[in-house]
N, C-alpha and C positions, 0 to 999 in steps of 0.2 A: 492485582495486589498480593496474591500468593507468592509470586515470583520475586516481587520487590522484597516482601517480608524475608523470604529466604536468604536473599543476597545480604540484606542488612543484618544478619546474624554474623556474618564474616567481614562486612565492610562498614565503613562510616557513612557511605552515601552511595546513592545509585541515580546515574542521570537517565532520564527517559525523554526520548524524543518522539512526540506523537506526529506522524508524518502525515499529511494530506496530499492525496493526488487529486489534481484538478480533474473534476467531472470523470471520476475513475471508471464508472461503468459505461460512459458515453465514449471513452476513447479506447476502449479494447478493441484492438485491431483483430480482425477476424483471421487472416493468414498467419499471424503469429499464434493465435489461440489454437487454430487448427493443428499447426505444426506441434505444439506442447500436448495436444489431445493424442495426436499419432504416437507419441513417445510413451504414452501410458499403456498399460496391459488392460485394455478395454475391449469388450467384444465389437467386432467389426460393425454389427447392427446398430450398437449404441453410437458410435462415431458417425455412421451415416446419417442416423437420426438427427444427431446434432447438427451436422453439416446442413441437412435439409432446413433444419430450424432457423440457421443463420443465414443461408443464401436464399436469394429470391426475394428478399424483403425490399420494398421501395418506400420512398417518401413523397407525398403530395402536399401542396401548400393550398390551403383554403383560407380566404381572406374575403370578409365582406360579402358572403354568399357565394362567391365564385371559387371554383376548385382549378387547379392547374391542369393543363391538358396531358394526355398520356405520353406525348412525344417529350415532354419537359420533366418527366418523373426520373428521379435520380436513385439509382441502386445504392442500398446502404452496405458499406463494407467494414463498419466500425459500430460498436456500441452492442451492449446486451441489456435486456430489460431487467432493471434492479428489481421490480416487484414481481417477477415470474418466480417459479419454483426452481428453474434452472439457472437463472441469472448469477446469483451469488456463488453457486457452485461452479459455474464457468469462470467467475472472477477468482476464485480460490486457485484454479487451473493456471490462470495467467500469472498468478503471484507465486506459483509453486516453486519456482527456481530462485526466488530472492531470498538471499541468505545473508548471514553475518561474514565478516572477515575472520573473526575470532570466535573459538568455541565458548569463550567466556561470556560472550555477548549474546543476548536473546532477541530475537524477532517475535513480537506477538501479533498475530494477524487474525482478524475476524472479519470477513466480507471484505470491504474497503477500508477498514480501519487498521493501521499499521503502527505499531509502537516498538521503538528500539530502545533495549535497557542495556546499559553500559555501566558496570559497577566500577567503583574507584580504583580497584586493584586490576582492572583489565590490561591486557598487553596491546590493545589497540585503542586509539583514541577516538572519540565521538565523532569528531570531524572526518577522519578517515572511514568510519563506519557509513556516515552520512554521504560522502562522496560516493562511496559504493553503491548506495541506494540510488543516487542521482544517476551514476552510470547505468545501472540496470534500468531505471525508468526511461533513459534516453534510448537505449537498445529495444525496448518494449514499446516505444513510441507512447509513453505515459508522461505526464508533467507533474512534478512535484510543485505544489502552491506553497511557496516560501512564507507568504504572509498568514497562512493558516497552519502551518507547522510550528509546533510550540514545544520548548523544552521545560521540564519540570525536573526538579531535583528533590528525591526523597533522602532523608537523613535520619539518623538516630538522634535522640537527644543527647547533647553533649555541652558540658559548660566551656568547653574549649572552642576557640573560633575555628570554623571549618573553612578550609581554604580549597576552593574549587577553581578549576581551570576557567578561563574567560569563555563566556558564551559564544555561541556561533554567531557570525554576522548575520544580520538582518532577521534574526529570530528573537522574539521576546521571551524573557524568562519569567514563568510564574513564581509566586511566592514559595520558598522552601516549606516542605511539610515535615513536621517531625513525627515519626512513626513510632 
């Protein structure tokens, strides 16, 4: 809200796209994550520890008291544990190179919550920024959940009619909030 309020001091409105990634923690691709970790200035031991944490994990199926055999166990090469201490930090690493096309626009990221703020005076349209996010998600093997991604428009109270560009296709628009 602080960023929205700051922008509303100079603009009539701010479009906010609340982006939902389908099963964000479950779809984190280990090779992509490890490549991004390698680019960070982390001690080699820390990276090795994370690699050990992520590799060698397997999944078994237990149904009706029966457990799948060792030969049918599948090694896991995606997902991070959301409830772990390390999981959210690793998700931040995966999303670390997601950025806006324009310096006027802002991405607010907290774990797997990603919000895109585009002020009315931006030099880049919301649809172009959203296409950029979708392209990033494709490269990083993530999926934008279009039905859960929502747009909300924050506006300063004004007696004049507010003219806002058409909403993005397939996304619902929440009620306008007067700030």
